[in-house]
N, C-alpha and C positions, 0 to 999 in steps of 0.2 A: 563080734569084737568086744572084749571085756575092757572097760575103762575103770581106772582107779581115781576117785575124786581126791583132790588135795585140799587142805585147809588153807590157813594163812600162809602164803607162799612168798618166796623171795623173787618171784617173777621169772623163775627159770634159770637164774644164775647158779652155777655149780662150781665147787672147788676143783673139778677135773680140768685138765688142759685140753681145749679143743684142738682138733687137727690143724685148723687155721688160726693164726694169731693176729695181733695188731687190731685193726678195726673190726675183725670178726670175733674177737674175744672181749673187747671192752668198748664202751660207748666212745665214738670218735669225737675229737675236738671240733671238727667241721664235718658236716654231713656230705656224703658223696652224691646225694640227690637233693636238688634245691626244693625248698618248701617255703611258704610265706609265713607271716606272723600267726595266722590262724592254724597253720600246720604245726608250728612249733608249740603252740599252746596245746594242741591236740596230742602231740607226742608226749609232752610233760604230763598231761592228764592220764594218758594210757599207762605210762610208767608208774604213776602214783597209784592207780587202781590195781595194777598187777601187784605192786609191793604191799598194798594194804589187804589184798585178798578180795576186794570188791569185785574184781574180775577173777572169778574162781577158775582154777585150772585142774586138769586131769591128766593122768599118765595113761598112755595108750600103747598097745602092742603094734607091730607092723601088720600090714594087710595080709602078709603071709602067715601070721600067727606067732612069729618069733618075738621075744622081748630082748634078744641080744642086740646091742647097739654100740656105736662108736660116735662120740660127740664130734661134730664137724665145726659148728660155730655157736657162739653164745648170745650174740646180739644180731639184730637185723640192720639194714642199711640206714635206718634212722636212729640207731642206738637204743632201740627198744629191746628189753630182754626177750630173747627168742631163741630157744635152744634147738638147733637143728641136729638131728642124729642120722646116721646111716645104719640100716639093718645089716648086721654082720652075717645074715643068712642069704638074703636075696639082693641086697644093694639098694633098696628103695630108701629115699630120704624122706624124713617126716619131722614135724615139730613135736617135741616131747620134753616136758609137759606142754599142753596147749590149753587155750581157753575153752570153757564149756560152751555149749550151744547158746545158752542164755547170754553169756558174756560176749560172744561174737555178735549176737543179734544187736545188742546195745552198741557195741563198737561200730558196726556197719551203719547203724542208723544215725549216730551222733558224732563220730570222730573220723571215720575212714576217709571220706571225700576230702576233708580239710587237710589231712596229711598228704594225700596223693596229688592234690592240685598244686601246680607250680605258682611262683609269685606272679602277680598281675593276671591271674586267671580270668579270662573272659569267656562266658559260655558259648556265644556265637562263634567266636574265633576257634575255640576248642572243637566245636561241632564240625566246622569246616575242615579242620585238620584230620579229625577222626573219620570224616566221610571219605577223604582221599584214601586213608588206610583201609577202610571198609571196602572200597572199590577194588583195591589191589588184592585183598583177601578173596573177594568173590571171583576175580579173574583166575586166581590160582585154583580155587575149588572147581570152577567150570571147565578148566583144562582136563579135569579127571571125571567130572560128572556131566551126564547128558541131561540138560534141563528141558523138560517137556512143557508144552503149553498148559497153563492152569495148575502148575505145581504149587505146593504150599510150603512155606519156609517159616520156621519158628526159631527164636533165639532165647535162651535162658541166660539172664544176666546181661541184658541188651544195652544197658546204659540209656542213651537217648536214641538208640535204634539205627545208628550210622551203618552198621554191618548189614542191615536189612534193605537199605535203599537200593543197592544195585539189583536185588531180586525183585523189588517192587517195580523198578523201572522196566523190568523184563516181563511184566504182566503177572507176576506171582502174587498170590495172597500171602501176606506176611503178618506175623504176630510176634510181639516181644514181651518178655516179662522181666521186671526189675523191681527193686525196693526203694530206689532213690526217686522221690516224688519230683524233685527239681529236674532231673534228667528226663523223667517220663514226660513231664510237661513240655520240655524242649522238643522232644520228638513228636508228641501229639500235635504241637503247633505246626508241624510240617506234614501233617496228615497221616501219620503212622498209627497203626493199631497197637498201642503199648499199654500193658496192664500191670497192676501192682501185684507183686508176689514172685516166687521163684518156682522151683520144680514142682512142689506140692500143688501150687495153684494151677500150673500148666497141666498137670496130670488130671486134676479135678475138672478141668474144662470139658473133658470128654472128646476133644478134638484130636485128629491125627494129622501128621505132617510128613511130607516127602523128604524134607531135609531139616534136621535140627542142628543148630549151631551152638557150640560151647567155645567161646573165644576167651581164653584166659579165665576160665571158671573152674575147671576140674581141680586145679591145685588148691582151691578154696574150700572144697567140700569136706565135711567131717567124715562121711562114710561113703567113699566113692563107689564101692561095689554095690551097695544097696541103691544108691542114686542112679547108677548106670542101668541096673535092672529095672528101676522105675521108668527110666527114659524109654525103654522099649515100648511102653504103653503109649508113648507119644508118636511113634513111628508108624507110617502106613505100611502096607504089605511089602513094598519095595523100598522102604525108607532108609535113608543113610544119615550117619552122624558125623559132623565135622567138628574136630577137636584141635584146638591150638593151645599149647602150654609152653612156658619157657623151659628150655633145656639147660641143665647144669653144665653140660659139656659144650654148649654153643654160645653162652652169654659172652658179650664182648667185654664187659668189665665186671669181674667177679665181686668186687666190693659193692656193686649195686644189685646183686642177685637176691640175697635173702631178704624176705619181707614178712612181717609179723602176720599179715593176712593170709599167707600161704601155709596150709597145714601139711601139704605134700609137695615134694619136688621130684621131677622126673628127668630121666634120660630116655632115649628111644627104647632101650631094652626093658626098662622097668615099666614104661607105659604099655608096651606090648604085652608084658606078662599080666599086668592088672586088667587090661581090656579083654584078654583071652579068658581070664578067670571069671570075668563078668559076662562072658558069652558073646564077644564081638570078634569079627574077622577084619584084619587090616586090608584095606583097598590100596592105600597110598600113605607114605609117611616120609618126610625128609629129615635132615639132621637138625633143623630148627624146631622140629616137632609141629609141623602143620600136617594134619592127618585126616583121613576119611575112613570110616568104619561102617560095617553092616552087621546086624545080628546074625548069629549062626546057630544051627541046631545043637551043636555040641558045646559043652563048657569045660574048660580046663579045670580039673578037680582041685588044683591048688596052685599057688604061685611057687614055681620051683626054686630050689636053692641055686645060687649062682656065685660060687666063691671066686671065680675069675673076674666077674664084674665088680664084686666087692673090692678086690685088690686094685683093679684098674680105676675105679671111681676114686679111691683114696689117693692113688698116684696122680691122677689128672688134676684133682682139686688142689692138692699140695703144690703141684707144679705151676698151676695157674697163679698162685700167690707168689711163689719164689721168682718166677720169670714173667712178671706181668706185662712188661713192655713188649716182649717178643710174642707171647701167647695171645695178648689182646689183638695184635695185628693178624696173627694166624687165624683167630676166631673170626675176625672181620672178613678175611679173605675166604674162609670156608663158607660163611653165610652168603657172600656174593656168589660163590660157585654153586651152592645149592639152588639159589634163586634163578641164576642164569640157566642152569641145567633144566630146572622145571619149566622155564620159559621156552627153550629152544627144542626140547624133545617132544616128539609126538607120542602122547600117552593114550592107551586104550581108555575109552570113556565108559563109565558105568551108568546105565539107565536108572533113573529114579522116578517115582511117582507114576501116575497113570495118565494116559492120553486124554 
């Protein structure tokens, strides 16, 4: 993938008219997602660094190789300049231009958590809430995956390790990687094996795992195809990959969807195309994009053109803005349907790991 480095940038704002207007085109008077004083300071700092060029940006083509694009939104849910475009060949959504890897590294280390933490954030209370969510995620995964005694589970971007606790409680060996030292300390205090670093550090460990979890991580990666290929080195012979990403078709409130930390945005069809191009086979995926994958021997040579999806994506996103009240409730009902269906149906379970 060839990237074009930008110099002093306006932060991604463009004279073009995005498909979505209002809060998607201009910084809102009031944020649709609450953040505290530290978060507002971090938002202001991020915008200033983008405008000055301190946070350098680069233009990138789509993962399918095309540079054809249609602008969808110009700012994110915090009012940070964040140009989201849709590939006019395959329908994949991406940030273009986006920050360089060095800029993102600085952003994640110094500003990211402050923006995303709600007012009155308490680490222990937050951990308890996330532990409940992690338990539900594990239950959904274990409906599809046969967990054997002694299995090993790893998570990249683990935060404080809340997603790993249900597997640890089942007697699995669990390891997590993240770059937030505060969150790592929070999980270590609860006895979890959490390590500093992300995918490169995990692959360098030389360890293999029966299940690798990416929970709201894939959308942050700069080069998903290369990283997915690297992930194969972490999987045991029968290893599986659990991926959860937000779906642009399933979000309950569209004005909360776009985030400056997300470099790619998926719907089920585009995630499947990307994963198949990286050499993975889908075991299970629902409309909220909670999915399970395994490596396969064949690799799709290219992400295919999908003009029907391009048209449908533009239509759905535009409709979500124009009829927000009705469609927000429709999306909420759909999410409940997907979850209930997953809970009541008897799914064939895939074995992972070794006895």
